[in-house]
PLY file of the C-alpha trace (Angstrom):
ply
format ascii 1.0
element vertex 159
property float x
property float y
property float z
element edge 158
property int vertex1
property int vertex2
end_header
-41.38 -1.88 -138.03
-44.16 -1.87 -135.48
-43.21 -3.14 -132.03
-46.07 -4.37 -129.89
-46.82 -2.23 -126.81
-46.28 -3.98 -123.51
-49.31 -3.51 -121.25
-50.85 -5.30 -118.31
-53.50 -7.84 -119.08
-56.89 -7.74 -117.42
-56.06 -10.89 -115.43
-52.87 -9.33 -114.06
-54.79 -6.23 -112.95
-57.47 -8.38 -111.29
-54.83 -10.37 -109.38
-53.30 -7.14 -108.06
-56.76 -5.84 -107.04
-57.51 -9.09 -105.19
-54.19 -8.93 -103.33
-54.87 -5.32 -102.27
-58.37 -6.29 -101.08
-56.99 -9.18 -99.01
-54.38 -6.91 -97.39
-57.06 -4.33 -96.58
-59.32 -7.00 -95.09
-56.51 -8.03 -92.76
-55.26 -4.52 -91.88
-58.57 -2.80 -91.06
-59.47 -4.98 -88.04
-55.91 -4.62 -86.73
-56.13 -0.83 -86.96
-59.52 -0.79 -85.23
-58.03 -2.72 -82.31
-55.17 -0.21 -82.10
-57.60 2.71 -81.87
-59.51 1.00 -79.03
-56.24 0.35 -77.19
-55.19 4.01 -77.68
-58.50 5.17 -76.16
-58.03 2.93 -73.12
-54.39 3.96 -72.71
-55.28 7.66 -72.77
-57.86 7.13 -70.01
-55.44 5.05 -67.92
-52.71 7.69 -68.20
-55.00 10.53 -67.10
-56.45 8.43 -64.26
-52.89 7.65 -63.19
-52.14 11.39 -63.04
-55.20 11.98 -60.87
-54.32 8.96 -58.70
-50.81 10.32 -58.10
-52.31 13.65 -57.08
-54.75 11.91 -54.72
-51.93 9.91 -53.14
-49.89 13.09 -52.63
-52.93 14.66 -50.98
-53.29 11.61 -48.75
-49.71 12.01 -47.54
-50.46 15.65 -46.71
-53.90 15.31 -45.10
-53.88 11.69 -43.87
-57.28 10.92 -45.44
-58.51 11.03 -49.02
-61.76 12.76 -48.14
-59.91 15.71 -46.55
-58.09 16.63 -49.77
-59.12 20.12 -50.85
-60.42 21.17 -54.24
-59.78 24.51 -55.96
-62.36 26.21 -53.73
-60.66 25.02 -50.52
-63.50 22.57 -49.76
-62.99 18.84 -49.18
-63.45 16.77 -52.33
-66.66 14.78 -52.65
-68.23 11.93 -54.61
-69.06 12.84 -58.20
-66.70 15.80 -58.31
-64.87 16.53 -61.55
-61.24 15.56 -60.98
-59.92 18.69 -62.67
-60.99 20.57 -59.51
-58.07 18.97 -57.64
-55.05 21.16 -57.16
-52.62 21.37 -59.05
-54.34 19.57 -61.98
-55.42 21.83 -64.84
-57.67 21.27 -67.85
-54.70 20.85 -70.15
-53.29 18.08 -67.95
-56.33 15.92 -68.69
-57.46 17.01 -72.16
-56.55 14.42 -74.75
-57.45 13.19 -78.20
-60.37 11.02 -77.03
-61.29 12.33 -73.55
-61.76 15.90 -72.37
-61.20 17.01 -68.78
-64.99 16.80 -68.15
-64.80 12.99 -68.40
-62.73 12.36 -65.28
-64.72 12.05 -62.07
-64.03 11.16 -58.46
-66.69 8.48 -58.29
-66.33 7.64 -54.60
-64.06 8.83 -51.82
-63.76 8.12 -48.09
-60.95 8.07 -45.49
-58.78 5.34 -47.04
-60.18 4.60 -50.50
-61.23 6.30 -53.69
-62.46 5.35 -57.14
-61.81 7.46 -60.21
-63.80 7.15 -63.44
-63.24 8.17 -67.04
-66.69 8.33 -68.64
-66.61 8.62 -72.42
-70.18 9.92 -72.63
-69.13 13.17 -70.93
-66.45 14.05 -73.48
-66.48 17.47 -75.12
-65.73 17.28 -78.85
-64.54 20.90 -78.94
-61.64 19.88 -76.67
-61.16 16.19 -77.57
-61.39 15.97 -81.38
-61.95 12.19 -81.57
-64.39 11.91 -78.66
-67.10 10.36 -80.86
-64.97 7.20 -81.08
-65.12 6.65 -77.31
-68.83 5.83 -77.03
-70.06 4.26 -73.78
-66.58 3.26 -72.60
-65.91 3.66 -68.88
-62.51 3.12 -67.28
-62.22 3.15 -63.48
-59.16 3.09 -61.22
-59.01 2.74 -57.44
-56.37 3.82 -54.92
-54.45 0.56 -55.43
-54.24 1.13 -59.19
-56.72 -1.61 -60.11
-58.23 -0.76 -63.49
-61.70 -1.86 -64.62
-63.03 -1.40 -68.13
-66.72 -1.38 -69.10
-67.62 -1.37 -72.80
-70.65 -0.48 -74.93
-72.00 -4.02 -74.83
-71.86 -4.22 -71.02
-68.70 -6.33 -70.83
-66.46 -5.59 -67.85
-62.77 -6.39 -67.54
-60.59 -6.01 -64.45
-56.87 -5.25 -64.25
-56.64 -4.21 -67.87
-52.98 -3.34 -68.44
0 1
1 2
2 3
3 4
4 5
5 6
6 7
7 8
8 9
9 10
10 11
11 12
12 13
13 14
14 15
15 16
16 17
17 18
18 19
19 20
20 21
21 22
22 23
23 24
24 25
25 26
26 27
27 28
28 29
29 30
30 31
31 32
32 33
33 34
34 35
35 36
36 37
37 38
38 39
39 40
40 41
41 42
42 43
43 44
44 45
45 46
46 47
47 48
48 49
49 50
50 51
51 52
52 53
53 54
54 55
55 56
56 57
57 58
58 59
59 60
60 61
61 62
62 63
63 64
64 65
65 66
66 67
67 68
68 69
69 70
70 71
71 72
72 73
73 74
74 75
75 76
76 77
77 78
78 79
79 80
80 81
81 82
82 83
83 84
84 85
85 86
86 87
87 88
88 89
89 90
90 91
91 92
92 93
93 94
94 95
95 96
96 97
97 98
98 99
99 100
100 101
101 102
102 103
103 104
104 105
105 106
106 107
107 108
108 109
109 110
110 111
111 112
112 113
113 114
114 115
115 116
116 117
117 118
118 119
119 120
120 121
121 122
122 123
123 124
124 125
125 126
126 127
127 128
128 129
129 130
130 131
131 132
132 133
133 134
134 135
135 136
136 137
137 138
138 139
139 140
140 141
141 142
142 143
143 144
144 145
145 146
146 147
147 148
148 149
149 150
150 151
151 152
152 153
153 154
154 155
155 156
156 157
157 158
């Protein structure tokens, strides 16, 4: 006696394929947003480390522009933040940003601005640096964060 084999029909397989496609269409944009948030969070964390170091230097020297770099000179505008003592390359190297990306954009007696510039990232140190693009994240002495994206949009107090 021959028993018929039970198999999936073409319609059943097509329904499953459509369901998988719908789930993928919903999940991919959500994952892309998570990657962008991870990039921003990495920059904010490193800038926070630098900010804490700057504030400790302020309590020691009384002015931000008197804080010394590794060479014993006062820090200056445009200086790479890794030159601050006791910050090292490994403190700032991440998945998206390398230590080259973090700059002291402006500094004077009572204020400073730090910048994470994605275009300066080194892909030998930060393996996913190509995902950062033109993203810039800045933080001032008060902890105010500004975000500038590829399309020129700017957001303030991104937390």
